[in-house]
C-alpha positions in Angstrom: 129.5 35.9 161.7 126.4 37.6 160.2 126.7 40.9 158.4 123.9 43.5 158.7 123.4 46.1 155.9 121.2 49.2 155.6 119.1 49.5 153.6 118.2 45.9 153.1 115.0 43.8 153.2 115.6 43.3 156.9 116.2 47.0 157.5 114.3 48.8 154.8 115.3 52.3 154.0 113.6 55.3 152.5 113.4 55.6 148.7 115.9 57.4 146.6 114.5 60.5 145.0 115.5 62.4 141.9 113.9 65.5 140.5 114.8 66.8 137.1 114.0 70.5 137.0 113.0 72.4 133.9 114.9 75.5 132.9 114.3 78.4 135.3 113.7 76.3 138.4 116.3 75.9 141.1 117.0 73.9 144.2 116.2 75.5 147.6 118.3 74.3 150.6 116.2 72.3 153.1 117.1 74.4 156.2 115.1 76.1 158.8 111.4 75.6 158.2 112.2 73.3 155.3 114.5 71.0 157.4 112.1 68.1 157.1 111.9 68.2 153.4 113.7 65.7 151.1 113.6 68.0 148.0 112.6 71.6 147.5 112.6 73.6 144.3 111.3 77.0 143.3 110.9 79.2 140.2 112.9 82.2 141.3 111.3 84.7 138.9 109.4 86.9 138.7 110.8 89.0 141.6 108.2 90.5 143.9 105.5 87.9 143.1 104.6 84.6 144.7 107.0 82.1 143.3 105.8 78.7 142.2 107.4 76.0 144.3 107.5 72.2 145.0 108.4 70.3 148.1 108.8 66.5 148.6 108.7 65.0 152.1 109.1 61.5 153.4 107.7 60.1 156.6 106.7 56.9 158.1 103.1 56.0 158.9 101.4 52.9 160.5 100.4 49.9 158.4 96.7 50.8 158.8 97.1 54.3 157.5 95.1 55.1 154.4 95.5 57.6 151.6 91.8 58.5 152.3 92.9 60.0 155.6 95.4 62.3 153.8 92.9 63.2 151.0 90.3 64.0 153.7 93.0 66.1 155.4 93.1 68.3 152.3 89.4 68.9 152.7 89.7 69.6 156.4 92.5 72.1 155.6 90.3 73.8 153.0 87.6 74.3 155.7 90.1 76.1 157.9 91.4 78.5 155.2 89.7 81.7 153.9 87.7 80.8 150.8 89.2 77.3 150.9 88.1 74.7 148.3 89.3 71.1 147.9 89.3 69.6 144.4 88.4 66.2 143.1 90.6 63.1 143.9 92.9 62.1 141.1 95.5 59.3 140.6 98.8 59.8 138.9 101.8 57.6 138.1 104.9 59.6 139.2 108.2 58.0 138.8 106.8 54.5 138.9 104.7 55.0 142.0 100.9 55.6 142.1 100.2 58.9 143.8 96.7 60.1 144.8 96.1 63.8 144.7 93.7 66.5 145.7 94.1 70.2 144.9 93.4 72.9 147.4 92.8 76.6 146.8 92.5 79.4 149.3 93.1 83.1 149.8 96.3 84.1 151.6 96.4 87.6 153.1 99.8 88.4 151.5 100.0 86.2 148.4 96.4 86.3 147.3 94.7 83.2 145.9 97.0 80.1 146.1 96.5 76.8 144.4 98.2 73.9 146.1 98.7 70.5 144.4 98.9 67.7 147.0 100.0 64.2 146.0 100.4 61.2 148.3 102.3 58.0 147.4 103.2 55.0 149.6 105.7 52.3 149.8 105.0 49.3 152.1 107.9 47.9 154.2 108.0 44.2 153.5 109.4 43.3 157.0 106.6 44.8 159.1 103.9 46.2 156.7 104.5 49.8 157.8 104.3 52.5 155.2 106.7 55.2 153.9 104.6 58.2 152.7 106.0 60.3 149.9 104.2 63.7 149.9 104.5 66.1 147.0 103.2 69.6 147.6 103.3 72.2 144.8 102.0 75.7 145.2 101.3 78.4 142.6 100.0 82.0 143.0 97.0 83.6 141.3 98.7 86.1 139.0 100.2 83.4 136.7 98.2 80.4 138.0 97.5 78.8 134.6 101.1 79.0 133.3 102.5 78.1 136.7 100.1 75.1 137.3 101.1 73.7 133.9 104.7 74.2 134.6 104.3 72.6 138.0 103.0 69.5 136.2 106.2 69.4 134.2 108.2 69.6 137.4 106.3 66.8 139.1 106.7 64.7 136.0 110.5 65.0 136.5 110.3 63.2 139.9 111.7 59.7 140.0 111.3 57.4 143.0 113.5 54.3 143.5 112.1 52.2 146.3 114.7 51.0 148.8 115.3 47.3 149.3 112.5 45.8 151.4 109.8 48.2 150.2 107.1 47.8 147.6 104.9 50.5 146.0 101.2 50.2 146.9 98.9 49.1 144.2 96.2 51.4 143.0 93.4 49.6 144.7 95.4 49.3 147.9 96.1 53.0 148.1 92.5 54.1 147.2 91.1 52.9 150.5 
């Protein structure tokens, strides 16, 4: 009698994620508006100011999806936001997976100028060629933007991605399309 297992190459699962947080950051429960998030962390201080934060989400996209669509989406979002600006496209190795990124800055009525770091990494499911998208979104406010942006880089560097059985990280040239 055959035995089925999940995750497996036949039934590929989502990756395992681990995020090592620096001192002063804490986990935020993924409930309410954050229910779709895999990991959420925030620097709780200083009180009364915009708090630097990071969210990691996982979703499935079709095999023909490209990172270019996501990167162009950052530019489309910038066009919709007050004083929105999209940065240059960058590539980063985060936890063994190549992520392509594009920063976004805009002015929020309540928080002031926000800088949002957007990173997109992909795992291809071997069984059907579909993709698992790993999106990392980190946001810092204007008052401490230099310090918080540098600290956000430290938080992102603490992310580890372990692909599930039956999935393979996309290569640089594959993801850049």
